[in-house]
PDB file of N, CA, C and O in Angstrom:
ATOM      1  N   ILE A   1      86.299 120.424 125.948  1.00  0.00           N
ATOM      2  CA  ILE A   1      84.944 120.891 126.351  1.00  0.00           C
ATOM      3  C   ILE A   1      84.107 120.875 125.265  1.00  0.00           C
ATOM      4  O   ILE A   1      83.418 121.835 124.919  1.00  0.00           O
ATOM      5  N   ALA A   2      84.154 119.725 124.675  1.00  0.00           N
ATOM      6  CA  ALA A   2      83.060 119.084 123.588  1.00  0.00           C
ATOM      7  C   ALA A   2      81.898 118.575 123.842  1.00  0.00           C
ATOM      8  O   ALA A   2      80.843 118.889 123.291  1.00  0.00           O
ATOM      9  N   ALA A   3      82.081 117.629 124.831  1.00  0.00           N
ATOM     10  CA  ALA A   3      80.932 116.832 125.322  1.00  0.00           C
ATOM     11  C   ALA A   3      79.837 117.507 125.986  1.00  0.00           C
ATOM     12  O   ALA A   3      78.745 116.966 125.811  1.00  0.00           O
ATOM     13  N   PHE A   4      79.849 118.733 126.829  1.00  0.00           N
ATOM     14  CA  PHE A   4      78.997 119.214 127.387  1.00  0.00           C
ATOM     15  C   PHE A   4      79.477 120.860 127.504  1.00  0.00           C
ATOM     16  O   PHE A   4      80.581 121.370 127.318  1.00  0.00           O
ATOM     17  N   SER A   5      78.580 121.271 127.769  1.00  0.00           N
ATOM     18  CA  SER A   5      79.110 122.967 128.089  1.00  0.00           C
ATOM     19  C   SER A   5      78.862 123.217 129.439  1.00  0.00           C
ATOM     20  O   SER A   5      77.807 123.431 130.035  1.00  0.00           O
ATOM     21  N   PRO A   6      80.317 123.135 129.911  1.00  0.00           N
ATOM     22  CA  PRO A   6      80.055 123.400 131.465  1.00  0.00           C
ATOM     23  C   PRO A   6      80.133 124.998 131.894  1.00  0.00           C
ATOM     24  O   PRO A   6      80.565 125.894 131.168  1.00  0.00           O
ATOM     25  N   LYS A   7      79.737 125.118 132.928  1.00  0.00           N
ATOM     26  CA  LYS A   7      79.303 126.663 133.550  1.00  0.00           C
ATOM     27  C   LYS A   7      80.750 126.847 134.570  1.00  0.00           C
ATOM     28  O   LYS A   7      81.248 127.972 134.613  1.00  0.00           O
ATOM     29  N   TYR A   8      81.274 125.925 135.226  1.00  0.00           N
ATOM     30  CA  TYR A   8      82.196 125.908 136.236  1.00  0.00           C
ATOM     31  C   TYR A   8      83.227 125.113 135.804  1.00  0.00           C
ATOM     32  O   TYR A   8      83.143 124.320 134.867  1.00  0.00           O
ATOM     33  N   LEU A   9      84.424 125.362 136.632  1.00  0.00           N
ATOM     34  CA  LEU A   9      85.908 124.643 136.100  1.00  0.00           C
ATOM     35  C   LEU A   9      85.495 123.284 137.049  1.00  0.00           C
ATOM     36  O   LEU A   9      85.533 122.124 136.636  1.00  0.00           O
ATOM     37  N   SER A  10      85.170 123.628 138.154  1.00  0.00           N
ATOM     38  CA  SER A  10      85.195 122.361 139.260  1.00  0.00           C
ATOM     39  C   SER A  10      84.068 122.536 140.327  1.00  0.00           C
ATOM     40  O   SER A  10      83.519 123.624 140.495  1.00  0.00           O
ATOM     41  N   ARG A  11      83.829 121.706 140.857  1.00  0.00           N
ATOM     42  CA  ARG A  11      82.659 121.608 141.895  1.00  0.00           C
ATOM     43  C   ARG A  11      82.866 122.601 143.077  1.00  0.00           C
ATOM     44  O   ARG A  11      81.818 123.059 143.535  1.00  0.00           O
ATOM     45  N   GLU A  12      83.761 122.922 143.524  1.00  0.00           N
ATOM     46  CA  GLU A  12      84.309 123.832 144.417  1.00  0.00           C
ATOM     47  C   GLU A  12      83.663 125.324 143.589  1.00  0.00           C
ATOM     48  O   GLU A  12      83.101 126.020 144.435  1.00  0.00           O
ATOM     49  N   ASP A  13      83.617 125.871 142.383  1.00  0.00           N
ATOM     50  CA  ASP A  13      83.317 126.629 141.802  1.00  0.00           C
ATOM     51  C   ASP A  13      81.943 126.979 141.831  1.00  0.00           C
ATOM     52  O   ASP A  13      81.579 128.155 141.862  1.00  0.00           O
ATOM     53  N   VAL A  14      80.815 125.589 141.818  1.00  0.00           N
ATOM     54  CA  VAL A  14      79.457 126.005 141.902  1.00  0.00           C
ATOM     55  C   VAL A  14      78.946 126.621 142.975  1.00  0.00           C
ATOM     56  O   VAL A  14      79.152 126.134 144.087  1.00  0.00           O
ATOM     57  N   PRO A  15      78.375 127.511 142.864  1.00  0.00           N
ATOM     58  CA  PRO A  15      77.700 128.417 144.266  1.00  0.00           C
ATOM     59  C   PRO A  15      76.934 127.488 144.727  1.00  0.00           C
ATOM     60  O   PRO A  15      76.364 126.619 144.067  1.00  0.00           O
ATOM     61  N   ALA A  16      76.889 127.726 146.387  1.00  0.00           N
ATOM     62  CA  ALA A  16      76.217 126.666 147.121  1.00  0.00           C
ATOM     63  C   ALA A  16      74.634 126.565 146.740  1.00  0.00           C
ATOM     64  O   ALA A  16      73.948 125.554 146.591  1.00  0.00           O
ATOM     65  N   GLU A  17      74.258 128.009 146.627  1.00  0.00           N
ATOM     66  CA  GLU A  17      72.944 127.886 146.220  1.00  0.00           C
ATOM     67  C   GLU A  17      72.302 126.935 144.752  1.00  0.00           C
ATOM     68  O   GLU A  17      71.263 126.296 144.584  1.00  0.00           O
ATOM     69  N   VAL A  18      73.188 127.154 144.090  1.00  0.00           N
ATOM     70  CA  VAL A  18      73.042 126.091 142.805  1.00  0.00           C
ATOM     71  C   VAL A  18      72.773 124.502 143.506  1.00  0.00           C
ATOM     72  O   VAL A  18      71.726 123.855 143.484  1.00  0.00           O
ATOM     73  N   VAL A  19      73.974 124.164 144.069  1.00  0.00           N
ATOM     74  CA  VAL A  19      73.835 122.771 144.181  1.00  0.00           C
ATOM     75  C   VAL A  19      72.991 122.363 145.446  1.00  0.00           C
ATOM     76  O   VAL A  19      72.743 121.172 145.629  1.00  0.00           O
ATOM     77  N   GLU A  20      72.512 123.396 146.386  1.00  0.00           N
ATOM     78  CA  GLU A  20      71.451 123.195 147.119  1.00  0.00           C
ATOM     79  C   GLU A  20      69.933 123.129 146.434  1.00  0.00           C
ATOM     80  O   GLU A  20      69.012 122.506 146.964  1.00  0.00           O
ATOM     81  N   SER A  21      69.824 123.749 145.372  1.00  0.00           N
ATOM     82  CA  SER A  21      68.907 123.725 144.760  1.00  0.00           C
ATOM     83  C   SER A  21      68.889 122.666 143.800  1.00  0.00           C
ATOM     84  O   SER A  21      67.823 122.059 143.703  1.00  0.00           O
ATOM     85  N   GLU A  22      69.850 122.312 143.064  1.00  0.00           N
ATOM     86  CA  GLU A  22      69.821 120.871 142.274  1.00  0.00           C
ATOM     87  C   GLU A  22      69.484 119.637 143.271  1.00  0.00           C
ATOM     88  O   GLU A  22      68.818 118.653 142.952  1.00  0.00           O
ATOM     89  N   ARG A  23      70.177 119.919 144.773  1.00  0.00           N
ATOM     90  CA  ARG A  23      69.649 118.754 145.851  1.00  0.00           C
ATOM     91  C   ARG A  23      68.306 118.505 145.821  1.00  0.00           C
ATOM     92  O   ARG A  23      67.805 117.420 145.526  1.00  0.00           O
ATOM     93  N   ARG A  24      67.559 119.773 146.207  1.00  0.00           N
ATOM     94  CA  ARG A  24      66.076 119.896 146.439  1.00  0.00           C
ATOM     95  C   ARG A  24      65.037 119.337 145.263  1.00  0.00           C
ATOM     96  O   ARG A  24      63.950 118.817 145.515  1.00  0.00           O
ATOM     97  N   VAL A  25      65.636 119.567 143.793  1.00  0.00           N
ATOM     98  CA  VAL A  25      65.269 119.336 142.841  1.00  0.00           C
ATOM     99  C   VAL A  25      65.309 117.467 143.004  1.00  0.00           C
ATOM    100  O   VAL A  25      64.301 116.762 143.049  1.00  0.00           O
ATOM    101  N   ALA A  26      66.411 117.088 143.055  1.00  0.00           N
ATOM    102  CA  ALA A  26      66.511 115.466 143.020  1.00  0.00           C
ATOM    103  C   ALA A  26      65.945 114.940 144.338  1.00  0.00           C
ATOM    104  O   ALA A  26      65.876 113.722 144.502  1.00  0.00           O
ATOM    105  N   GLU A  27      65.622 115.609 145.089  1.00  0.00           N
ATOM    106  CA  GLU A  27      64.933 115.110 146.447  1.00  0.00           C
ATOM    107  C   GLU A  27      63.412 114.756 146.173  1.00  0.00           C
ATOM    108  O   GLU A  27      62.705 113.787 146.448  1.00  0.00           O
ATOM    109  N   GLU A  28      63.203 116.022 145.477  1.00  0.00           N
ATOM    110  CA  GLU A  28      61.728 116.139 145.074  1.00  0.00           C
ATOM    111  C   GLU A  28      61.125 114.801 143.932  1.00  0.00           C
ATOM    112  O   GLU A  28      60.177 114.017 143.983  1.00  0.00           O
ATOM    113  N   THR A  29      61.986 114.997 143.167  1.00  0.00           N
ATOM    114  CA  THR A  29      61.999 113.862 141.781  1.00  0.00           C
ATOM    115  C   THR A  29      61.937 112.560 142.365  1.00  0.00           C
ATOM    116  O   THR A  29      61.041 111.792 142.016  1.00  0.00           O
ATOM    117  N   SER A  30      62.754 112.239 143.180  1.00  0.00           N
ATOM    118  CA  SER A  30      63.163 110.834 143.545  1.00  0.00           C
ATOM    119  C   SER A  30      61.767 110.403 144.535  1.00  0.00           C
ATOM    120  O   SER A  30      61.258 109.291 144.394  1.00  0.00           O
ATOM    121  N   ARG A  31      61.284 111.278 145.414  1.00  0.00           N
ATOM    122  CA  ARG A  31      60.127 111.007 146.021  1.00  0.00           C
ATOM    123  C   ARG A  31      58.895 110.900 145.256  1.00  0.00           C
ATOM    124  O   ARG A  31      58.130 109.960 145.473  1.00  0.00           O
ATOM    125  N   ASN A  32      58.611 111.873 144.288  1.00  0.00           N
ATOM    126  CA  ASN A  32      57.559 111.789 143.316  1.00  0.00           C
ATOM    127  C   ASN A  32      57.872 110.568 142.334  1.00  0.00           C
ATOM    128  O   ASN A  32      56.941 110.350 141.559  1.00  0.00           O
ATOM    129  N   GLU A  33      59.000 109.703 142.189  1.00  0.00           N
ATOM    130  CA  GLU A  33      59.145 108.617 141.592  1.00  0.00           C
ATOM    131  C   GLU A  33      58.689 107.245 142.301  1.00  0.00           C
ATOM    132  O   GLU A  33      58.558 106.113 141.835  1.00  0.00           O
ATOM    133  N   GLY A  34      58.495 107.757 143.595  1.00  0.00           N
ATOM    134  CA  GLY A  34      57.992 106.502 144.679  1.00  0.00           C
ATOM    135  C   GLY A  34      59.208 106.046 145.281  1.00  0.00           C
ATOM    136  O   GLY A  34      58.991 105.024 145.931  1.00  0.00           O
ATOM    137  N   LYS A  35      60.540 106.451 145.318  1.00  0.00           N
ATOM    138  CA  LYS A  35      61.994 105.554 145.805  1.00  0.00           C
ATOM    139  C   LYS A  35      61.606 105.604 147.240  1.00  0.00           C
ATOM    140  O   LYS A  35      61.092 106.552 147.835  1.00  0.00           O
ATOM    141  N   PRO A  36      61.906 104.528 147.664  1.00  0.00           N
ATOM    142  CA  PRO A  36      61.930 104.284 149.499  1.00  0.00           C
ATOM    143  C   PRO A  36      62.937 105.298 149.971  1.00  0.00           C
ATOM    144  O   PRO A  36      63.986 105.592 149.398  1.00  0.00           O
ATOM    145  N   GLU A  37      62.371 105.895 151.333  1.00  0.00           N
ATOM    146  CA  GLU A  37      62.968 106.983 152.011  1.00  0.00           C
ATOM    147  C   GLU A  37      64.276 106.436 152.359  1.00  0.00           C
ATOM    148  O   GLU A  37      65.162 107.230 152.041  1.00  0.00           O
ATOM    149  N   ALA A  38      64.717 105.369 152.894  1.00  0.00           N
ATOM    150  CA  ALA A  38      65.818 104.866 153.301  1.00  0.00           C
ATOM    151  C   ALA A  38      66.917 105.090 152.094  1.00  0.00           C
ATOM    152  O   ALA A  38      68.099 105.352 152.317  1.00  0.00           O
ATOM    153  N   ALA A  39      66.385 104.958 150.870  1.00  0.00           N
ATOM    154  CA  ALA A  39      67.187 104.957 149.682  1.00  0.00           C
ATOM    155  C   ALA A  39      67.581 106.522 148.791  1.00  0.00           C
ATOM    156  O   ALA A  39      68.253 106.781 147.793  1.00  0.00           O
ATOM    157  N   LEU A  40      66.841 107.255 149.669  1.00  0.00           N
ATOM    158  CA  LEU A  40      66.919 108.662 149.047  1.00  0.00           C
ATOM    159  C   LEU A  40      68.057 109.282 149.112  1.00  0.00           C
ATOM    160  O   LEU A  40      68.432 109.858 148.091  1.00  0.00           O
ATOM    161  N   PRO A  41      69.021 109.335 150.491  1.00  0.00           N
ATOM    162  CA  PRO A  41      70.236 109.800 150.494  1.00  0.00           C
ATOM    163  C   PRO A  41      71.130 109.455 149.291  1.00  0.00           C
ATOM    164  O   PRO A  41      71.847 110.262 148.699  1.00  0.00           O
ATOM    165  N   LYS A  42      71.038 108.590 149.104  1.00  0.00           N
ATOM    166  CA  LYS A  42      72.103 107.723 148.230  1.00  0.00           C
ATOM    167  C   LYS A  42      71.804 108.266 146.258  1.00  0.00           C
ATOM    168  O   LYS A  42      72.519 108.658 145.336  1.00  0.00           O
ATOM    169  N   ILE A  43      70.487 107.996 146.447  1.00  0.00           N
ATOM    170  CA  ILE A  43      69.846 108.493 145.148  1.00  0.00           C
ATOM    171  C   ILE A  43      70.100 109.843 144.772  1.00  0.00           C
ATOM    172  O   ILE A  43      70.468 110.083 143.622  1.00  0.00           O
ATOM    173  N   VAL A  44      69.935 110.808 145.659  1.00  0.00           N
ATOM    174  CA  VAL A  44      69.830 112.062 145.651  1.00  0.00           C
ATOM    175  C   VAL A  44      71.568 112.547 145.268  1.00  0.00           C
ATOM    176  O   VAL A  44      72.010 113.323 144.420  1.00  0.00           O
ATOM    177  N   GLU A  45      72.231 111.721 146.283  1.00  0.00           N
ATOM    178  CA  GLU A  45      73.828 111.985 145.652  1.00  0.00           C
ATOM    179  C   GLU A  45      74.142 111.591 144.285  1.00  0.00           C
ATOM    180  O   GLU A  45      74.913 112.250 143.586  1.00  0.00           O
ATOM    181  N   GLY A  46      73.481 110.386 143.837  1.00  0.00           N
ATOM    182  CA  GLY A  46      74.057 110.286 142.633  1.00  0.00           C
ATOM    183  C   GLY A  46      73.511 111.151 141.737  1.00  0.00           C
ATOM    184  O   GLY A  46      74.208 111.384 140.749  1.00  0.00           O
ATOM    185  N   ARG A  47      72.246 111.797 141.826  1.00  0.00           N
ATOM    186  CA  ARG A  47      71.767 112.762 140.819  1.00  0.00           C
ATOM    187  C   ARG A  47      72.695 114.005 141.046  1.00  0.00           C
ATOM    188  O   ARG A  47      72.952 114.579 139.987  1.00  0.00           O
ATOM    189  N   VAL A  48      73.133 114.438 141.909  1.00  0.00           N
ATOM    190  CA  VAL A  48      73.887 115.545 142.225  1.00  0.00           C
ATOM    191  C   VAL A  48      75.089 115.393 141.592  1.00  0.00           C
ATOM    192  O   VAL A  48      75.546 116.306 140.904  1.00  0.00           O
ATOM    193  N   ASN A  49      75.690 114.289 141.747  1.00  0.00           N
ATOM    194  CA  ASN A  49      76.818 113.798 141.018  1.00  0.00           C
ATOM    195  C   ASN A  49      76.853 113.933 139.632  1.00  0.00           C
ATOM    196  O   ASN A  49      77.867 114.401 139.114  1.00  0.00           O
ATOM    197  N   GLY A  50      75.745 113.538 138.838  1.00  0.00           N
ATOM    198  CA  GLY A  50      75.589 113.612 137.531  1.00  0.00           C
ATOM    199  C   GLY A  50      75.631 114.888 137.136  1.00  0.00           C
ATOM    200  O   GLY A  50      76.236 115.243 136.124  1.00  0.00           O
ATOM    201  N   PHE A  51      74.930 115.752 137.981  1.00  0.00           N
ATOM    202  CA  PHE A  51      74.633 117.281 137.851  1.00  0.00           C
ATOM    203  C   PHE A  51      76.155 118.012 137.601  1.00  0.00           C
ATOM    204  O   PHE A  51      76.316 118.884 136.747  1.00  0.00           O
ATOM    205  N   PHE A  52      76.990 117.628 138.284  1.00  0.00           N
ATOM    206  CA  PHE A  52      78.262 117.796 138.582  1.00  0.00           C
ATOM    207  C   PHE A  52      78.765 117.740 137.368  1.00  0.00           C
ATOM    208  O   PHE A  52      78.961 118.757 136.702  1.00  0.00           O
ATOM    209  N   LYS A  53      79.070 116.339 136.880  1.00  0.00           N
ATOM    210  CA  LYS A  53      79.478 116.239 135.603  1.00  0.00           C
ATOM    211  C   LYS A  53      79.052 116.862 134.368  1.00  0.00           C
ATOM    212  O   LYS A  53      79.781 117.052 133.394  1.00  0.00           O
ATOM    213  N   GLU A  54      77.856 117.161 134.463  1.00  0.00           N
ATOM    214  CA  GLU A  54      77.221 118.134 133.287  1.00  0.00           C
ATOM    215  C   GLU A  54      77.709 119.753 133.057  1.00  0.00           C
ATOM    216  O   GLU A  54      77.875 120.265 131.950  1.00  0.00           O
ATOM    217  N   VAL A  55      77.911 120.479 134.454  1.00  0.00           N
ATOM    218  CA  VAL A  55      78.108 121.670 134.809  1.00  0.00           C
ATOM    219  C   VAL A  55      79.713 121.849 134.929  1.00  0.00           C
ATOM    220  O   VAL A  55      80.230 122.802 134.346  1.00  0.00           O
ATOM    221  N   THR A  56      80.337 121.141 135.514  1.00  0.00           N
ATOM    222  CA  THR A  56      82.047 121.430 135.758  1.00  0.00           C
ATOM    223  C   THR A  56      82.629 120.888 134.837  1.00  0.00           C
ATOM    224  O   THR A  56      82.450 119.698 134.579  1.00  0.00           O
ATOM    225  N   LEU A  57      83.393 121.615 134.202  1.00  0.00           N
ATOM    226  CA  LEU A  57      84.717 120.994 133.243  1.00  0.00           C
ATOM    227  C   LEU A  57      85.540 119.814 133.845  1.00  0.00           C
ATOM    228  O   LEU A  57      85.630 118.827 133.115  1.00  0.00           O
ATOM    229  N   LEU A  58      86.148 119.760 135.047  1.00  0.00           N
ATOM    230  CA  LEU A  58      86.649 118.608 135.576  1.00  0.00           C
ATOM    231  C   LEU A  58      86.115 117.545 135.750  1.00  0.00           C
ATOM    232  O   LEU A  58      86.845 116.586 135.504  1.00  0.00           O
ATOM    233  N   ASP A  59      84.918 117.272 136.147  1.00  0.00           N
ATOM    234  CA  ASP A  59      83.936 116.178 136.211  1.00  0.00           C
ATOM    235  C   ASP A  59      83.532 115.771 134.882  1.00  0.00           C
ATOM    236  O   ASP A  59      82.790 114.798 134.746  1.00  0.00           O
ATOM    237  N   GLN A  60      83.902 116.343 134.023  1.00  0.00           N
ATOM    238  CA  GLN A  60      83.232 115.793 132.482  1.00  0.00           C
ATOM    239  C   GLN A  60      83.970 114.698 132.213  1.00  0.00           C
ATOM    240  O   GLN A  60      85.099 114.609 132.694  1.00  0.00           O
ATOM    241  N   PRO A  61      83.416 113.635 131.354  1.00  0.00           N
ATOM    242  CA  PRO A  61      84.214 112.711 130.993  1.00  0.00           C
ATOM    243  C   PRO A  61      85.018 113.012 129.975  1.00  0.00           C
ATOM    244  O   PRO A  61      84.640 113.772 129.084  1.00  0.00           O
ATOM    245  N   PHE A  62      86.183 112.472 129.983  1.00  0.00           N
ATOM    246  CA  PHE A  62      87.395 112.808 128.749  1.00  0.00           C
ATOM    247  C   PHE A  62      86.822 112.290 127.311  1.00  0.00           C
ATOM    248  O   PHE A  62      86.447 111.135 127.110  1.00  0.00           O
ATOM    249  N   ALA A  63      86.817 113.390 126.301  1.00  0.00           N
ATOM    250  CA  ALA A  63      86.285 112.703 125.159  1.00  0.00           C
ATOM    251  C   ALA A  63      87.169 111.592 124.427  1.00  0.00           C
ATOM    252  O   ALA A  63      86.671 110.973 123.487  1.00  0.00           O
ATOM    253  N   LYS A  64      88.282 111.372 124.784  1.00  0.00           N
ATOM    254  CA  LYS A  64      89.050 110.398 124.260  1.00  0.00           C
ATOM    255  C   LYS A  64      88.823 109.235 125.030  1.00  0.00           C
ATOM    256  O   LYS A  64      89.152 108.252 124.366  1.00  0.00           O
ATOM    257  N   ASP A  65      88.435 108.953 126.056  1.00  0.00           N
ATOM    258  CA  ASP A  65      88.286 108.244 126.757  1.00  0.00           C
ATOM    259  C   ASP A  65      87.323 108.431 128.235  1.00  0.00           C
ATOM    260  O   ASP A  65      87.767 108.761 129.334  1.00  0.00           O
ATOM    261  N   ASN A  66      85.976 108.133 127.909  1.00  0.00           N
ATOM    262  CA  ASN A  66      84.949 108.359 128.645  1.00  0.00           C
ATOM    263  C   ASN A  66      85.072 107.871 130.012  1.00  0.00           C
ATOM    264  O   ASN A  66      84.525 108.260 131.044  1.00  0.00           O
ATOM    265  N   LYS A  67      85.914 106.929 129.797  1.00  0.00           N
ATOM    266  CA  LYS A  67      86.006 105.843 131.502  1.00  0.00           C
ATOM    267  C   LYS A  67      86.938 106.978 132.205  1.00  0.00           C
ATOM    268  O   LYS A  67      87.024 106.721 133.406  1.00  0.00           O
ATOM    269  N   LYS A  68      87.530 107.932 131.914  1.00  0.00           N
ATOM    270  CA  LYS A  68      88.161 108.984 132.652  1.00  0.00           C
ATOM    271  C   LYS A  68      87.707 110.511 132.663  1.00  0.00           C
ATOM    272  O   LYS A  68      87.440 111.081 131.605  1.00  0.00           O
ATOM    273  N   SER A  69      87.636 111.098 133.789  1.00  0.00           N
ATOM    274  CA  SER A  69      87.302 112.475 133.747  1.00  0.00           C
ATOM    275  C   SER A  69      88.433 113.455 133.296  1.00  0.00           C
ATOM    276  O   SER A  69      89.623 113.139 133.305  1.00  0.00           O
ATOM    277  N   VAL A  70      87.992 114.581 132.931  1.00  0.00           N
ATOM    278  CA  VAL A  70      89.135 115.669 132.438  1.00  0.00           C
ATOM    279  C   VAL A  70      90.101 115.739 133.570  1.00  0.00           C
ATOM    280  O   VAL A  70      91.280 115.973 133.304  1.00  0.00           O
ATOM    281  N   LYS A  71      89.728 115.561 134.800  1.00  0.00           N
ATOM    282  CA  LYS A  71      90.573 116.132 136.040  1.00  0.00           C
ATOM    283  C   LYS A  71      91.612 114.815 136.182  1.00  0.00           C
ATOM    284  O   LYS A  71      92.814 115.059 136.284  1.00  0.00           O
ATOM    285  N   LYS A  72      91.211 113.613 136.189  1.00  0.00           N
ATOM    286  CA  LYS A  72      92.050 112.692 135.906  1.00  0.00           C
ATOM    287  C   LYS A  72      93.072 112.485 134.848  1.00  0.00           C
ATOM    288  O   LYS A  72      94.138 111.974 135.191  1.00  0.00           O
ATOM    289  N   VAL A  73      92.881 112.826 133.566  1.00  0.00           N
ATOM    290  CA  VAL A  73      93.639 113.066 132.638  1.00  0.00           C
ATOM    291  C   VAL A  73      94.419 114.213 132.906  1.00  0.00           C
ATOM    292  O   VAL A  73      95.514 114.101 132.356  1.00  0.00           O
ATOM    293  N   LEU A  74      94.305 115.182 133.477  1.00  0.00           N
ATOM    294  CA  LEU A  74      94.962 116.303 133.652  1.00  0.00           C
ATOM    295  C   LEU A  74      96.144 115.784 134.951  1.00  0.00           C
ATOM    296  O   LEU A  74      97.332 116.101 135.014  1.00  0.00           O
ATOM    297  N   ASP A  75      95.533 115.090 135.704  1.00  0.00           N
ATOM    298  CA  ASP A  75      96.176 114.723 136.884  1.00  0.00           C
ATOM    299  C   ASP A  75      97.541 113.844 136.448  1.00  0.00           C
ATOM    300  O   ASP A  75      98.599 114.001 137.058  1.00  0.00           O
ATOM    301  N   GLU A  76      97.422 113.026 135.475  1.00  0.00           N
ATOM    302  CA  GLU A  76      98.090 111.827 135.059  1.00  0.00           C
ATOM    303  C   GLU A  76      99.046 112.639 134.127  1.00  0.00           C
ATOM    304  O   GLU A  76     100.062 112.051 133.757  1.00  0.00           O
ATOM    305  N   ALA A  77      98.832 113.986 133.683  1.00  0.00           N
ATOM    306  CA  ALA A  77      99.568 114.715 132.505  1.00  0.00           C
ATOM    307  C   ALA A  77     100.583 115.474 133.511  1.00  0.00           C
ATOM    308  O   ALA A  77     101.680 115.785 133.049  1.00  0.00           O
ATOM    309  N   GLY A  78     100.299 115.781 134.803  1.00  0.00           N
ATOM    310  CA  GLY A  78     100.765 116.737 135.679  1.00  0.00           C
ATOM    311  C   GLY A  78     100.537 118.287 135.339  1.00  0.00           C
ATOM    312  O   GLY A  78     101.420 119.144 135.394  1.00  0.00           O
ATOM    313  N   VAL A  79      99.070 118.520 134.944  1.00  0.00           N
ATOM    314  CA  VAL A  79      98.662 119.874 134.781  1.00  0.00           C
ATOM    315  C   VAL A  79      97.706 120.274 135.538  1.00  0.00           C
ATOM    316  O   VAL A  79      96.859 119.540 136.048  1.00  0.00           O
ATOM    317  N   THR A  80      97.761 121.073 135.615  1.00  0.00           N
ATOM    318  CA  THR A  80      96.889 121.842 136.626  1.00  0.00           C
ATOM    319  C   THR A  80      95.933 123.003 135.924  1.00  0.00           C
ATOM    320  O   THR A  80      96.532 123.988 135.492  1.00  0.00           O
ATOM    321  N   LEU A  81      94.721 122.966 135.803  1.00  0.00           N
ATOM    322  CA  LEU A  81      93.734 124.001 135.153  1.00  0.00           C
ATOM    323  C   LEU A  81      93.218 125.060 136.142  1.00  0.00           C
ATOM    324  O   LEU A  81      92.626 124.759 137.178  1.00  0.00           O
ATOM    325  N   LYS A  82      93.459 126.217 135.785  1.00  0.00           N
ATOM    326  CA  LYS A  82      92.817 126.966 136.798  1.00  0.00           C
ATOM    327  C   LYS A  82      91.973 128.047 136.086  1.00  0.00           C
ATOM    328  O   LYS A  82      91.720 129.107 136.657  1.00  0.00           O
ATOM    329  N   ARG A  83      91.477 127.737 134.663  1.00  0.00           N
ATOM    330  CA  ARG A  83      90.462 128.577 134.413  1.00  0.00           C
ATOM    331  C   ARG A  83      90.202 127.967 132.740  1.00  0.00           C
ATOM    332  O   ARG A  83      91.060 127.280 132.186  1.00  0.00           O
ATOM    333  N   PHE A  84      89.116 128.279 132.185  1.00  0.00           N
ATOM    334  CA  PHE A  84      88.767 127.905 131.067  1.00  0.00           C
ATOM    335  C   PHE A  84      87.690 129.161 130.377  1.00  0.00           C
ATOM    336  O   PHE A  84      86.901 129.887 130.981  1.00  0.00           O
ATOM    337  N   VAL A  85      87.927 129.110 129.237  1.00  0.00           N
ATOM    338  CA  VAL A  85      86.988 129.765 128.227  1.00  0.00           C
ATOM    339  C   VAL A  85      86.494 128.590 127.099  1.00  0.00           C
ATOM    340  O   VAL A  85      87.164 127.667 126.634  1.00  0.00           O
ATOM    341  N   ARG A  86      84.876 129.012 126.789  1.00  0.00           N
ATOM    342  CA  ARG A  86      84.345 127.942 125.992  1.00  0.00           C
ATOM    343  C   ARG A  86      83.988 129.255 124.850  1.00  0.00           C
ATOM    344  O   ARG A  86      83.719 130.427 125.112  1.00  0.00           O
ATOM    345  N   ILE A  87      84.087 128.648 123.654  1.00  0.00           N
ATOM    346  CA  ILE A  87      84.033 129.918 122.371  1.00  0.00           C
ATOM    347  C   ILE A  87      82.915 128.963 121.737  1.00  0.00           C
ATOM    348  O   ILE A  87      83.068 127.742 121.722  1.00  0.00           O
ATOM    349  N   LYS A  88      82.030 129.457 121.330  1.00  0.00           N
ATOM    350  CA  LYS A  88      80.705 128.516 120.430  1.00  0.00           C
ATOM    351  C   LYS A  88      80.302 129.352 119.039  1.00  0.00           C
ATOM    352  O   LYS A  88      79.683 130.414 118.967  1.00  0.00           O
ATOM    353  N   VAL A  89      80.698 128.763 118.257  1.00  0.00           N
ATOM    354  CA  VAL A  89      80.836 129.167 116.859  1.00  0.00           C
ATOM    355  C   VAL A  89      79.354 128.722 116.070  1.00  0.00           C
ATOM    356  O   VAL A  89      78.799 127.640 115.879  1.00  0.00           O
ATOM    357  N   GLY A  90      79.075 129.935 115.773  1.00  0.00           N
ATOM    358  CA  GLY A  90      77.728 129.381 115.008  1.00  0.00           C
ATOM    359  C   GLY A  90      76.248 129.367 115.777  1.00  0.00           C
ATOM    360  O   GLY A  90      76.081 130.178 116.688  1.00  0.00           O
ATOM    361  N   ILE A  91      75.371 128.619 115.483  1.00  0.00           N
ATOM    362  CA  ILE A  91      74.085 128.406 116.259  1.00  0.00           C
ATOM    363  C   ILE A  91      74.375 127.262 117.161  1.00  0.00           C
ATOM    364  O   ILE A  91      73.508 126.846 117.930  1.00  0.00           O
TER     365      ILE A  91
END
């Protein structure tokens, strides 16, 4: 839990209204950037996936091997994470 400050354990834990809001912002941003209409669904999906990598612990890149997600490393070790606590020390 070093790279980002995740708020949720997994994608399933992110409230639907938060995901929908992020999806709307991603779509609006893409339109404002002049992206082609045909490409919008893939662009929006990519941005939402990026959002999940920031806010969910299991989707974060693993600190020692950023080519793997935390979930992938846990799966390889046969470990299931049910919850987490992040403690911030100092400012």
